[in-house]
C-alpha positions in Angstrom: 37.4 -20.8 8.4 40.0 -18.7 6.5 41.7 -21.7 4.9 38.7 -22.7 2.9 39.6 -25.6 5.0 40.0 -28.6 2.7 42.3 -27.8 -0.2 42.1 -29.5 -3.6 44.8 -29.7 -6.2 45.2 -26.4 -8.0 47.7 -25.2 -10.6 49.7 -23.0 -8.3 49.9 -25.6 -5.4 52.4 -28.4 -5.2 51.0 -31.9 -4.8 52.6 -35.3 -4.1 50.5 -38.5 -3.7 47.3 -36.8 -2.4 49.2 -34.3 -0.3 48.9 -30.7 -1.5 51.2 -27.9 -0.3 49.0 -24.8 0.1 52.0 -22.9 1.3 53.7 -23.2 -2.1 54.8 -20.0 -3.9 52.0 -18.2 -5.8 52.9 -15.5 -8.4 51.6 -12.1 -7.5 50.4 -11.4 -11.1 48.5 -8.2 -10.1 51.1 -6.7 -7.9 48.9 -6.7 -4.8 51.9 -7.0 -2.5 54.8 -4.5 -2.2 58.3 -5.8 -2.6 59.4 -7.8 0.5 61.4 -5.8 3.1 65.2 -6.2 2.7 66.7 -6.6 5.1 63.9 -7.9 7.4 63.5 -6.2 10.8 65.4 -8.0 13.6 63.3 -10.8 15.1 62.1 -10.1 18.6 63.2 -12.8 21.0 59.6 -13.2 22.1 58.1 -13.4 18.6 56.3 -16.6 17.7 54.9 -17.7 14.4 52.2 -20.4 15.0 50.7 -22.6 12.2 48.5 -25.6 12.4 48.7 -28.4 13.3 51.2 -27.1 15.9 49.6 -25.7 19.1 48.9 -22.0 19.5 51.5 -20.3 21.7 49.6 -17.7 23.7 51.2 -14.4 24.7 49.8 -11.1 26.1 49.5 -9.8 22.5 48.8 -11.7 19.2 47.6 -11.3 15.6 45.5 -13.7 13.6 46.0 -13.6 9.9 42.4 -14.1 8.7 42.3 -13.7 5.0 42.4 -15.3 1.6 44.0 -18.7 1.2 41.5 -20.2 -1.3 42.9 -23.7 -1.4 46.4 -22.4 -2.0 45.5 -20.1 -4.9 45.7 -16.8 -3.0 49.0 -14.9 -3.0 51.4 -15.4 -0.2 50.4 -12.4 1.9 50.5 -14.2 5.2 54.3 -14.9 5.2 55.1 -11.4 4.1 52.9 -9.9 6.9 54.4 -12.3 9.5 57.9 -11.2 8.4 57.1 -7.5 8.6 55.8 -7.9 12.2 58.6 -10.1 13.6 60.2 -7.2 15.4 57.3 -7.2 17.9 57.0 -9.4 21.1 53.8 -11.0 19.8 52.4 -14.3 18.5 51.3 -14.6 14.9 48.5 -17.1 14.3 48.7 -18.1 10.7 46.2 -20.7 9.5 47.9 -21.3 6.1 49.4 -24.7 7.0 51.9 -26.2 4.7 50.6 -29.7 3.7 47.1 -31.0 3.6 45.7 -34.5 2.8 43.2 -34.0 0.0 41.4 -37.2 1.0 40.1 -35.3 4.1 36.4 -34.4 3.8 34.6 -31.3 4.9 32.7 -33.1 7.5 32.6 -32.4 11.2 33.4 -36.0 11.9 36.6 -35.9 9.9 39.5 -35.6 12.4 41.8 -33.6 10.2 39.1 -31.1 9.0 37.7 -30.6 12.6 41.2 -30.1 13.9 41.9 -27.3 11.4 38.6 -25.6 12.0 39.0 -25.8 15.8 42.6 -24.4 15.6 41.3 -21.4 13.7 38.3 -20.8 16.0 40.6 -20.9 19.0 43.1 -18.5 17.3 40.4 -16.0 16.3 39.0 -16.0 19.8 42.4 -15.6 21.5 43.9 -13.0 19.2 44.3 -9.4 20.3 43.9 -8.3 16.7 42.4 -10.0 13.7 43.8 -8.9 10.3 41.8 -9.5 7.1 43.3 -9.3 3.6 41.2 -10.1 0.6 43.1 -11.2 -2.5 40.9 -9.9 -5.3 41.6 -12.9 -7.5 39.7 -15.2 -5.1 36.1 -15.5 -3.8 37.2 -15.9 -0.2 33.8 -17.0 1.0 35.1 -18.4 4.4 37.0 -15.1 5.0 33.8 -13.1 4.4 32.0 -15.5 6.9 34.7 -14.8 9.5 34.5 -11.1 9.0 30.8 -11.3 9.7 31.4 -13.3 12.9 34.0 -10.9 14.3 32.9 -7.5 12.9 31.5 -6.4 16.3 34.6 -7.5 18.3 36.4 -4.2 18.1 39.7 -6.0 17.2 39.4 -6.2 13.4 41.4 -4.4 10.7 40.7 -5.0 7.0 42.4 -4.6 3.6 40.1 -5.0 0.6 40.6 -3.2 -2.7 37.8 -2.3 -5.1 38.6 -5.2 -7.5 37.4 -7.9 -5.0 34.2 -9.6 -6.1 32.3 -8.5 -3.0 34.2 -5.3 -2.3 31.0 -3.3 -1.9 29.7 -5.6 0.8 33.0 -5.6 2.7 33.3 -1.8 2.5 29.7 -1.2 3.8 30.2 -3.8 6.5 33.3 -2.0 7.7 31.5 1.4 7.6 28.6 0.0 9.6 30.8 -1.4 12.3 33.4 1.3 12.4 36.1 -1.1 11.3 39.4 0.4 10.0 39.6 -0.4 6.2 42.4 0.2 3.7 42.8 -0.8 0.1 46.5 -1.4 -0.2 48.6 -4.1 1.6 51.3 -1.6 2.5 48.7 0.3 4.6 47.6 -2.8 6.5 50.7 -3.2 8.6 50.4 0.2 10.3 46.8 -0.6 11.1 47.8 -3.8 12.9 50.5 -2.0 14.8 48.2 0.9 15.8 45.5 -1.6 16.9 48.0 -3.5 19.1 48.9 -0.1 20.7 45.2 0.7 21.2 44.8 -2.7 22.9 47.5 -1.8 25.4 50.8 -3.0 23.9 53.8 -0.8 25.0 57.3 -1.8 24.2 60.6 -0.3 25.4 63.6 0.5 23.2 64.8 -3.1 23.6 61.6 -4.4 22.1 60.3 -5.8 25.4 56.8 -5.3 26.8 56.6 -2.6 29.4 53.8 -1.2 31.6 55.7 2.0 32.2 54.5 4.7 29.7 57.7 6.6 30.4 59.7 3.7 29.0 57.6 3.2 25.9 59.1 3.5 22.5 56.3 4.5 20.1 58.4 4.5 17.0 57.1 1.1 16.0 53.5 1.5 17.1 51.5 4.3 15.4 48.8 6.2 17.2 45.1 6.1 16.9 45.0 8.7 14.2 46.0 5.9 11.8 43.0 3.9 12.8 40.6 6.9 12.6 41.9 7.9 9.2 41.0 4.4 8.0 37.5 4.7 9.3 37.6 3.4 12.9 34.5 4.6 14.7 34.3 3.2 18.3 31.1 5.2 19.0 29.3 3.5 16.0 30.5 0.1 17.2 29.3 0.7 20.7 25.8 1.8 19.5 25.5 -1.4 17.5 26.6 -3.5 20.5 24.0 -1.8 22.7 21.3 -2.3 20.1 22.1 -6.0 19.9 22.3 -6.3 23.7 18.9 -4.4 24.0 17.3 -6.8 21.6 18.7 -9.8 23.4 17.5 -8.5 26.8 14.0 -7.7 25.4 13.7 -11.3 24.1 14.8 -12.7 27.5 12.2 -10.6 29.3 9.5 -11.7 26.8 10.2 -15.3 27.6 
């Protein structure tokens, strides 16, 4: 999954007696992230930031941060994104856990490894929006795998600049599936907010979820034009879904 699940000791990670901290600070040497917000937006009383091994806290709306971790080598984009979204009544599912036992093996029978992967699979399935960020200094093979798994879900937004090793693959995949794509981290947050709105989130001026459109405060939730500008194409996605469904139905009939 997005953690590249079993971390090993790396230069930028902090390790003590076989335990590596993949949530340790990592220098942003290539300025991929904008300066952190200061001050941060007020934290919504319903906001939850979930990280393994703690259980996922489900809410009507949620965001999974599915992007580069690379055994603790990727820049700390997850924390910055979580901080930027804390004014919303949502749950953030962040797979970048703090400590990991490096003796754990990447084997389905390993309890720690299986628990991490299962946590991520559940979070990806339950999330309202899946946000992908590719740190161009990493290979992020598991992140690419996850994008392939969820490309047709209609709930994905992506940030991948041209310096990423497989940028061309990622950009063509997004184009094929009509997935909103941007190349700068600062452009990713508006995509997430717009996708949450597209999925039905409405909040009032107090920051609470409302079902009354007349009470909705749209100042924190951009409209669909942001998604369309980034390449969202729901018609293209639906055609692909029908094509896949048609192939599946034809195979069942042939049986």
